Each structure stands twice: as structure tokens, then as C-alpha cells.
C-alpha positions in Angstrom: 91.8 77.3 122.9 92.9 76.6 119.4 95.7 74.2 118.5 99.0 76.0 117.6 99.5 76.1 113.9 102.9 75.4 112.4 104.7 78.6 111.3 105.1 79.0 107.5 108.8 79.4 108.1 111.4 78.2 110.6 111.1 80.7 113.4 114.2 79.5 115.3 116.3 80.1 112.2 114.8 83.6 111.9 115.5 84.4 115.5 119.2 83.5 114.9 119.3 86.5 112.5 118.6 89.0 115.2 121.5 89.3 117.7 119.6 91.2 120.4 117.1 88.3 120.8 119.8 86.2 122.4 120.3 88.5 125.4 118.7 88.2 128.9 117.2 90.9 131.0 118.0 90.6 134.8 118.5 86.9 134.3 115.3 86.4 132.3 115.3 85.4 128.7 114.2 88.5 126.6 110.7 88.3 125.2 110.4 91.4 123.0 106.8 92.4 122.5 107.2 96.1 121.8 107.4 95.8 118.0 104.7 98.5 117.3 107.2 101.0 118.8 110.2 99.7 116.9 111.4 96.3 115.6 114.7 94.6 116.1 117.2 94.5 113.3 118.6 91.4 111.6 122.4 91.0 111.1 122.1 91.7 107.4 120.7 95.2 108.0 123.4 95.9 110.7 126.0 94.7 108.2 124.7 96.9 105.4 124.9 100.0 107.5 128.4 99.0 108.8 129.6 98.2 105.3 128.6 101.7 104.1 130.6 103.4 106.8 133.5 101.0 106.5 133.9 100.8 102.8 132.3 103.7 100.8 131.1 106.5 103.2 130.7 109.6 101.2 128.0 112.2 100.4 125.7 111.5 97.5 125.0 113.4 94.3 127.9 115.8 95.0 131.1 114.1 94.1 132.8 112.5 91.1 135.2 110.4 93.1 134.7 106.7 93.5 133.2 106.7 97.0 130.6 109.3 96.2 129.7 107.4 93.0 129.3 104.2 94.9 127.3 105.8 97.7 125.0 107.6 95.2 124.3 104.4 93.3 123.5 102.5 96.5 121.3 105.3 97.8 119.4 105.6 94.5 119.0 101.8 94.2 117.6 101.8 97.7 114.8 104.1 96.4 114.1 101.6 93.7 114.0 98.6 96.1 111.5 100.4 98.4 109.4 101.5 95.4 109.1 98.0 94.2 108.3 96.7 97.7 105.3 99.0 98.2 104.0 98.9 94.7 105.1 102.4 93.6 105.8 103.2 89.9 109.4 104.1 90.5 112.0 106.0 92.5 110.6 109.4 91.6 107.5 108.5 93.7 109.5 107.5 96.8 111.0 110.1 99.2 113.2 109.0 102.0 112.4 110.7 105.4 113.5 110.2 108.9 110.3 108.6 110.0 106.5 108.5 109.4 106.1 111.8 111.3 108.3 113.7 108.9 106.3 112.3 106.0 103.0 113.4 107.4 104.3 116.9 108.1 105.7 117.1 104.5 102.2 116.4 103.2 100.3 118.5 105.7 102.5 121.6 105.3 103.6 121.1 101.7 100.2 120.1 100.3 97.6 120.8 102.9 98.5 124.4 103.7 98.3 125.2 100.0 95.1 123.3 99.0 92.8 123.2 102.1 90.7 126.4 102.0 88.4 128.1 104.4 85.2 126.1 104.8 86.7 122.9 103.6 86.9 119.8 105.9 89.7 117.4 106.7 88.6 113.8 107.6 90.5 111.5 109.9 89.6 108.6 112.1 89.2 108.6 115.9 92.3 106.3 116.2 94.9 108.5 114.5 98.4 108.6 116.0 99.3 112.1 117.3 101.8 112.3 114.4 98.9 112.1 112.0 96.5 114.2 114.0 98.5 117.2 115.2 99.8 118.3 111.8 96.3 118.4 110.3 95.1 120.3 113.4 97.6 123.0 112.5 96.4 123.1 108.9 92.8 123.3 110.0 93.5 126.1 112.4 95.6 128.1 109.9 93.2 127.8 107.0 89.9 127.9 109.0 88.9 124.4 108.0 86.9 121.8 109.9 88.2 118.6 111.3 85.9 115.6 111.1 86.5 112.2 112.6 85.2 108.8 111.5 83.9 107.1 114.6 85.3 103.7 115.5 84.0 100.9 117.7 86.7 98.6 119.1 89.0 99.8 116.3 86.5 99.2 113.5 85.1 102.2 111.5 81.4 102.4 112.2 79.0 101.7 109.4 77.9 104.8 107.5 80.6 107.0 108.8 82.6 107.2 105.5 79.5 108.2 103.6 78.4 110.7 106.2 81.7 112.4 106.9 83.3 112.6 103.4 81.4 115.0 101.2 81.8 117.7 98.6 83.5 120.0 101.1 86.2 117.4 101.9 89.6 118.5 100.7 91.8 116.0 102.5 91.5 112.6 104.2 94.2 111.2 106.4 93.7 107.7 107.8 95.7 105.1 109.7 96.0 101.8 107.8 96.6 99.6 110.8 95.8 100.9 114.3 98.7 101.0 116.8 96.2 100.6 119.6 93.8 97.9 118.3 95.8 96.3 115.5 92.7 96.6 113.3 93.0 97.3 109.6 91.1 100.3 108.2 89.2 99.8 104.9 91.4 102.3 103.2 90.4 101.3 99.6 86.7 102.1 100.3 87.7 105.4 102.0 90.0 106.4 99.1 87.3 105.6 96.5 84.8 107.8 98.4 87.3 110.6 98.8 88.2 110.6 95.1 84.6 110.8 94.1 84.6 114.2 95.8 88.0 115.3 94.6 89.8 115.0 97.9 93.4 113.9 98.3 94.1 111.0 100.7 97.1 110.3 102.9 97.5 106.8 104.4 99.6 106.2 107.5 101.2 102.8 107.0 103.6 102.8 109.9 102.0 99.7 111.3 100.9 98.0 108.1 103.9 97.9 105.9 106.0 95.8 108.4 103.4 93.2 108.8 101.4 92.6 105.6 101.6 93.0 101.9 101.0 96.6 100.8 100.5 97.9 97.3 100.0 101.6 97.1 99.2 101.5 93.4 96.3 99.1 93.9 95.3 101.0 97.0 95.2 104.2 94.9 96.5 106.4 97.7 97.6 109.9 96.8 100.2 109.9 99.6 101.5 107.0 101.8 103.9 107.1 104.7 105.8 104.5 106.8 108.8 104.1 109.0 111.8 101.9 108.3 112.6 101.3 112.0 109.4 99.3 112.5 110.1 97.0 109.6 113.6 95.7 110.5 115.3 98.8 109.2 117.5 101.4 110.9 116.1 104.2 113.1 116.1 107.5 111.2 114.6 105.9 108.1 111.2 106.4 106.6 109.3 106.6 103.4 106.9 109.2 101.8 105.2 107.9 98.7 103.2 110.2 96.4 101.6 110.0 93.1 103.4 112.1 90.5 100.6 114.6 90.1 100.1 114.8 93.9 103.8 115.5 94.4 103.7 118.2 91.7 100.9 119.9 93.8 103.1 119.8 96.8 105.6 122.4 97.9 108.8 121.4 99.7 108.6 122.3 103.4 112.3 122.1 104.0 114.8 124.0 101.9 118.5 124.1 101.3 121.1 122.0 99.5 120.4 118.9 97.5 116.8 119.9 96.6 117.6 122.8 94.3 118.2 123.1 90.6 119.2 126.7 90.4 119.8 129.3 93.1 120.2 133.1 92.5 120.4 135.7 95.2 116.7 136.5 94.9 115.1 133.1 94.1 115.6 129.4 93.6 114.0 126.6 91.6 113.6 123.0 92.7 115.2 119.9 91.2 113.4 116.8 90.0 111.4 114.2 92.0 112.1 112.8 94.5 115.2 114.8 95.5 113.3 118.1 95.8 111.8 116.7 99.0 115.1 115.6 100.5 116.8 118.8 101.6 120.4 118.6 102.8 122.6 115.6 103.3 120.1 112.7 103.5 120.2 109.7 105.9 122.3 107.7 103.5 123.3 104.8 105.7 119.7 104.5 106.9 118.3 104.4 103.4 120.8 101.7 102.4 119.9 99.8 105.6 116.2 100.1 104.8 116.8 98.5 101.4 118.6 95.6 103.2 115.5 95.3 105.4 113.3 95.1 102.4 115.5 92.3 101.0 115.2 90.5 104.3 111.4 90.8 104.4 110.9 89.8 100.8 113.1 86.8 101.2 111.0 85.7 104.2 107.7 86.6 102.4 105.2 89.2 103.6 102.2 86.8 103.3 104.0 84.3 105.5 104.9 87.0 108.0 101.3 88.1 108.2 100.1 84.5 108.6 102.6 83.8 111.4 101.9 86.9 113.3 98.1 86.5 113.1 98.3 83.0 114.5 100.7 83.8 117.4 98.5 86.8 118.3 95.4 84.7 118.1 97.0 82.2 120.5 97.7 85.0 123.0 94.3 86.5 122.6 92.4 83.3 123.2 94.2 82.8 126.5 93.6 86.4 127.6 90.0 86.5 126.6 89.2 83.6 129.0 90.5 85.7 131.9 87.8 87.8 133.6 90.5 90.0 135.2 91.9 91.1 131.9 90.2 93.6 129.6 91.3 93.3 126.0 90.5 96.2 123.7 89.6 95.6 120.1 87.9 92.8 118.2 87.9 89.2 119.5 90.6 86.7 118.5 88.4 85.2 115.7 88.1 88.6 113.9 89.8 88.5 110.5 90.6 92.2 110.6 93.2 92.0 113.3 97.0 92.4 113.3 99.7 91.6 115.8 98.7 94.2 118.5 97.0 93.6 121.8 96.1 96.5 124.1 94.8 95.4 127.5 94.5 96.2 131.2 94.7 94.0 134.2 92.1 94.6 137.0 93.4 96.9 139.8 96.7 97.4 138.1 97.7 100.6 136.3 99.1 100.0 132.8 102.5 101.3 133.8 102.7 98.9 136.8 101.7 96.0 134.6 104.4 96.8 132.0 107.0 97.2 134.7 106.1 93.9 136.4 106.1 92.2 133.0 109.6 93.6 132.4 110.7 92.0 135.6 109.7 88.7 134.0 111.7 89.5 130.9 108.7 90.5 128.8 109.0 93.9 127.0 105.7 95.6 126.4 104.6 99.3 126.1 102.3 101.2 128.4 100.7 104.6 128.2 98.4 106.3 125.7 100.4 105.2 122.7 100.3 108.7 121.2 96.5 108.4 121.0 95.2 110.5 123.9 91.9 111.4 122.3 91.2 107.7 121.6 92.0 106.8 125.1 89.4 109.3 126.3 86.9 107.7 124.0 87.7 104.3 125.4 87.3 105.7 129.0 90.8 104.7 130.1 94.0 106.7 130.9 96.3 104.1 129.4 96.7 100.5 128.3 99.5 98.0 128.3 100.3 97.0 124.7 101.9 93.7 123.5 102.9 93.8 119.8 104.1 90.8 117.9 106.4 90.5 114.9 107.9 87.9 112.6 110.3 86.4 115.2 107.9 86.0 118.1 106.8 82.5 119.1 103.9 80.7 120.6 106.0 80.2 123.7 106.5 84.0 124.0 102.8 84.5 123.8 102.4 82.1 126.7 105.2 83.9 128.6 103.1 87.1 128.3 100.1 85.3 129.8 102.2 83.9 132.6 103.6 87.3 133.3 100.0 88.6 133.6 99.4 86.0 136.2 102.3 87.5 138.2 100.7 91.0 137.9 97.4 89.6 139.2 99.1 88.0 142.2 100.9 91.3 143.1 97.6 93.3 142.9 95.4 90.6 144.5 
């Protein structure tokens, strides 16, 4: 077992920023390891949302009064902050959504339905989240296109798959950046380069990557990129859809109504400028402002430092679990460089749901089930796994609490 490395920041001070981490569960200190599902929120984000409602709650872009002007400025500035954080050119390339799922649907139905033709193929990986898989299934069925899947082994795309599956008939590629099952990072730059050689557009699902590592969509050269705010210390109901300007101009809005229009007549309408044409109706104003506060928090801490801290805490847990013959860990080993803060595992003789419930009795919050990746689970030959997912506030002691909890599971099912 490796020696614990000192964190690049003071974890105890960071934990003090998150009110919920002070609570207990049935008398046990809370160990929150369900961060791949949603992260906890620092007080600064909670305060930013509260301040909006308490001091300048108003609709945006529709009023000349002071509150509306203040709300509009804060909401537009939030787009600027997020654009800078992910490496976008500017606010016109950043659409606020409710979550990653909405962003994928906006691309699949706004771009895919209009540009994927009969006989084309759409390429995904075997480890896509249902939110990335199902919309493209609908496009393929509606347009008589073929779905192709890059094979993965323990969360790593197999050699030769990119060259074999992406060809002159590929119209769209949609790939997960970091797997929510394995924690592995997909070589998206290589995939994007190959797709662009054949004139295909690429959507990258960054729901698990943006919260945990530096991401630059410009350097990546993705045509579209989506992520969720609630997994990166932001409020629920916040998300991001990035698109290149030319890719957005090829995309039709898939929601219509107020806010996204320039001119409406009885027979027809025209759309307003980017990014607002993709934000129909009253947007999630408070959530967008809270997301900007989350970006401020993450940048103050430093994404490189967050990534380093999570990698080491996860490695500490993995090395203890890999030594246990009664625990099966899915994904690369602890010394694999291409691994984020997600550990999916099963304990011998225990169903994943039982494992997660028993861990909860010990105060350890994990996730069990198929993790919105049922086809992948079938490829793995298991109905479900238990998943522990780490974030910037988790500690080495909490990794050890997970392993101690697993010992309790083993005793119950001995």
C-alpha cells in the first residue's frame, strides 16, 4: 500500500465550506461518496442563490426596472464565467440548460435530426450514459441510420476501434469524456481528430470530467460539449451546452416560445441571436448565477489541485480494495494513469443494493444499480455494481471508512 500523499490544499478548511458535511446519519458521521450522482454545495453557492432571491429576483431581458437590469447582468455574466472556465470563445457559445441530458437532447434533435441521413452512421462508446445513448437511438431510428459502438475493455477504448468504426459514412460521434462507471478518461482528442477527417460532428459528454479536471473545449476541438452544474458544486437545475459558432448555426432550436425569438408574426417567427435562441422561456436564472459562483469556487481552489487530490484519495481506496479477494473492482488498476475518482465494485455473495444499504448504515453514502448504463452492465456480465465516487472534499480517512464498511458487508454475508 502506498504512503498517503499530502493534499495540495487544506481539506479540513475546504470541508468547512460545505454545511451538509457536518451532519450525521443515524449517529454515524456522514461519509459522502455519491459525487458522480451529484456533489454537495459550498456556502458561497448557497449564498449566491439566496442573494438573488432576496435582493434582485426578477425576470431577465424583459424589463427596464432596476431588479431586471441587475438580474440580466448577473445572468449574462454567468455565461461569461462559464465560457472562460471551459475554454469557450465567449458567451454566445454557452447555452444554459437544466442538466447534461437537456444538452444532449438539444444536439440530437436540433442538429442530428436535420443532418444525419439514411445510410449514415452514428458512433458512440459502449459505456455511454442512457442520457447520451437514448437520444441518438431516436435519431437513428427516425432517419434510418446505423448505430456503431466503440468497444471498451475495463473502461478503455480498445485499440483500433476508432479507426474501424469512424469512416466516410459517419455523420455524428457522441462520446463520454469520463465514464461514470469506470472513472476512465476517453481519448476524446484522438476521436475528434478522426471524426473531423471524415466531416463528422462530435458531441462530448463532460458531466463527469468538468467537475474533476481541467477542461478546454477549444483545445479539445469539440463541436458540442455538455455538462451538469449540480455535479460541480453548482445548483440542481443547472447545466451547460457548448457549441462552436458554425455548429450552432447548423442547429435548430428544439424548444420554442418566449425569450428565443426575434420577431413573431401570426404565420411565422425568426430566432434571436446566440446563445439565447436555445434558451426558450424564463431560464433557470438563480441556478445560472449559482453555477457561476461554483465556477469561482473551483477556480479559487484550482482544478489541477482538485484532480491531484481526488486521484490520490481514490488510489488509496483502490489499493486497499484490490488486495481483497472478496471484492471485485471494475476498471483499470490503481496505478493506471487514466483513472478518475470513481470506483465500481461488488462484494462476493452480496447484491450491490445490499452492499450500498449496509454501507449507509455505517454512514457511508454510495450508489448502487446499473448507473444508467444497462447495456454496459450486460457487457460486464453483472446486473449492477456499487459505486463510490470521490470529490474535492473527501479524505483518506473516508476512503478507509469505505473499506471498513465493506468488511461489515462481508461479515453479514459470510
